[in-house]
N, C-alpha and C positions, 0 to 999 in steps of 0.2 A: 246571314242577318245584314239587315242594312246599316248603314253606318249611323244614321239617326236612332235607331234602336240601340245600337252599341253605346252611344253617346248617352242615352238615357240610362242604361244599365250602369254605367260610369258614375252617372251623378247620383243614382241611388245608393252607390257602395258606401257602407259606414263601416270603416275600418276600427272606429273606437268599439262599437257594439261587438265586432268580432275579434278584438284585442289584436288587430293587425295594422302595422304602419304601411303605408303606400310610398313608394317612390315613383315620382313622375320626371320623365326625361324627354326634352325636345332638344335635339342636335342637328346642328346645320353642318352637313357633311359635304357642302358644294365643293367639287374639285377646283373651282377658280379661288379658293382659299390660299393664303401663302402657306407651303408646306402641307402638314396635317394638322391645322389648328385644331380640329375637332378632337384629335388624340389627347392634347394638352388639356383642353377644357374637360374632358371627360375625366382624365386622371385627377385633375384638381378638384371636381366635384365628388369623385368618390373618397378622396382624401378628406375633404371637408365634412363629409358625412360620416366616415369613421371618427375623425377628431370630435365632431358634434356630440354624437352618440355615446362616446367615452365618458361625458360629463352627465349622461342621464342616471336617474335613480333607479330605473327599470331595467333590470337583468335582461328581460325578455327583448326589450327594445334593442339592446346592444347586439344580442345574439342575431335578432331579424336583421339589423343593419349590416351585420357581417355576410350573412347569407346573401342578402341582397346585392351587396357590393360585388361578390364573387359571381353571382348570377348575371347581373347587368355588363360586367366587364366579359364576361365569357361570352354571352349572346353577342354582343356587339362585334366583338373580336372574330367570331365565328362567321360573322356575316360581312366582314370587311370588303371581299371581292364583289359583294352585291349592293354595296352602299351606292346612293345616287346622290340626291341634294339635301336630303333631310330625313330624319326618323322621329318616330314618336313612340315611346315605351312607357307603360304602367305596369307595376308589378308590386306583389306583397311577397314575403320571404316563402310561404307555402304555395304560391301561384293560385291562391283562392281568387285572386284578380291578376289577370295578365291581358295586356294589350300590347301589340308589336306591329308597326308598319313602317315600310320603307317608302319614301315618297320621291316624287320628281320634282317637286318644289321646294323652295327654301324655308327653313322656319328660323324663328330667333331662339337661340340657343338659351335654355332654361331648365334649372333642376328644381324639385320641390320634394320635401319629405313632410309627411302629414298624415292625418287621419282618411283622407279622402283622395282621388286623384284630382289633379289640376287640369281641367278640361277646357279651360278658357280659350287657350290658343288653339286647340282643336277644333272649337266651335267656330273660330274665326276663319280656319282654313276650310272648313265645310262651306262657309258661306262665299268665301274668295274662290273656291275650286269646287262648285258644286258638282253633282251626278250628270256627267257630260258624255254625249255620244260623238265620237270623232270619226267621219266617214272619209276614207281615201278611195279615189277613183283613178283609173287609168284605163281608158278604153273599155275593153270587155271584162274587167277585174275590179273588184271593190273590196275594201277591207273595213270593217267596224271595229274600233276600239271603244269599250267602256270605261270611263274612268271616274275616280272621286278622290279629292284631297290629293291629287297627283299620283294616284296608285292605279295600275292598270287592274281592273276587275275582270274583264272577259276579252276575248279577240275571235271575231267570226269573219270568215272569208266568202266572198260571193264571185262565183263565174257565169258569165253569161253563155247559155246555151244557144248557139245559132240556129239549131234544128227547131227548137220550141219557143224561142226569143224569150225565155224566162231565166230570171237568175237563180242559180244552185247554190244554196247555203251549205257551207262544210266548214270544218275544222281544219287547221295545218295548212300545208302547201296548198296552192292554187290549182295545181295541174298543168295540163297543156297550155301553152300561150297561142291563142289563135290568130294573133297579130303578128306573129313572128315568121316571115319568110314565105315563098312559094304562092301557091293557089290558095291557101287559107288566109294569106294576108290580102291577097287581091279580092278575096271574096269579102272579106271583113270591111275592106275600104268602100267596096261598091254598095254595101248594105247600110253602112254607117249613114249616108245621106238621107236615105229613104226612112230609116227605123230609129234613129238615135233617140228622139224625143218620146218615142213609145218605150224604149229600153229604159231610158232614164226615170220615165214616169213610173215604170213598174218597181224600179230600185227604191224611188223615193217611196212609193207606197208600202214597201216591205220595212223600210227603215222607220217610217212614221208609225207604223203598226208596233214595232217592237219598242219606239221611244214612250208611245203610250202606255203599252204594257209594263215596262220597267220604272217609268216615272222619271225620265231624263228632265233635267233642268235646262240644259243647254245642248246645242248641235253645232258642231264645227264641220266644214267641208274643205278636203285638202286634195290639190289635184291640178291638172293643166287648166289654165285659166278660163279657156273657152268651154271646156268641158264642165268644169265645176259652176261656171255661171250658168249655163244651161240646166245643170241638174237642180241648182238652188231655186229656179222658177217654177219646179214641179212640187215644190213642198208647200202644205198649208200652215206651216208653222214658221216662227222667226228663225232664221240662220243667224246664229250669234258671232261667227267667225267664218271668214273664207281666206284662205290662204292658197295663193297660186304657186305651188311647188309640187314636182312628180317626187313624192316620197314612198309610194306603195314599194313594200319589197325593202324598205329600209329598216334599220334596228329600231325596235321599238322605243328605246330610250331617245333617239335622235327625234322620233316623230313626236313624242310627247314634249321633248324640250321645246321643239319649233311651235308646237300648239301652243305651250303655255307662256311663251315668250311674250312679254307686254308690249 
């Protein structure tokens, strides 16, 4: 389900009709914060929710709050090792509504208790970090990361087949490196001058076809300066960002951090 569809579903959720309270959490978990500021903020917010609902005339609301406090605390603690720069969580006590995303971008810490999820900041994030394809290139290998609101959606790898001059799409590790050592390296160097533009044109065609099918809003290119500048000329669509850095094979978090730096 696309994020836009998820947001539409969230906006249509009516907790009052279903007699369900909704807890909305936006938590900045950036590692640059002093200590673990997010832990203090989360604990304070959960304590405030407990105190607030103690004053409620509704026994059901009190019970829902207790369940949600435990649920949110457990879910976030269980994901501590996976935390990146931010997270978004919406939930009801019975999980009739449940939305949880870890983000590679920061959010403004905010908590809301009410009859509907507070999606305002989520919509802002979607606008600021739309559906984006990030292409990393290094000679005969390429990697495509699809992201939205700072979250990795999918990863696809491409390897150039020197026998057919076609880019083979596959998941996971990229296989043998045709550019490392011996006769294969020499063969690759000899053929680069003659064929690089055609190779890059084929890659750009594959990427543009996928971009159109999936409905990307933006396209980023990352790689060695001359290579990605050449690749960028092969596209019929706008390139939103070019980053001259050899990051292919790097940790995904590092790649996304670099891509989303302002």
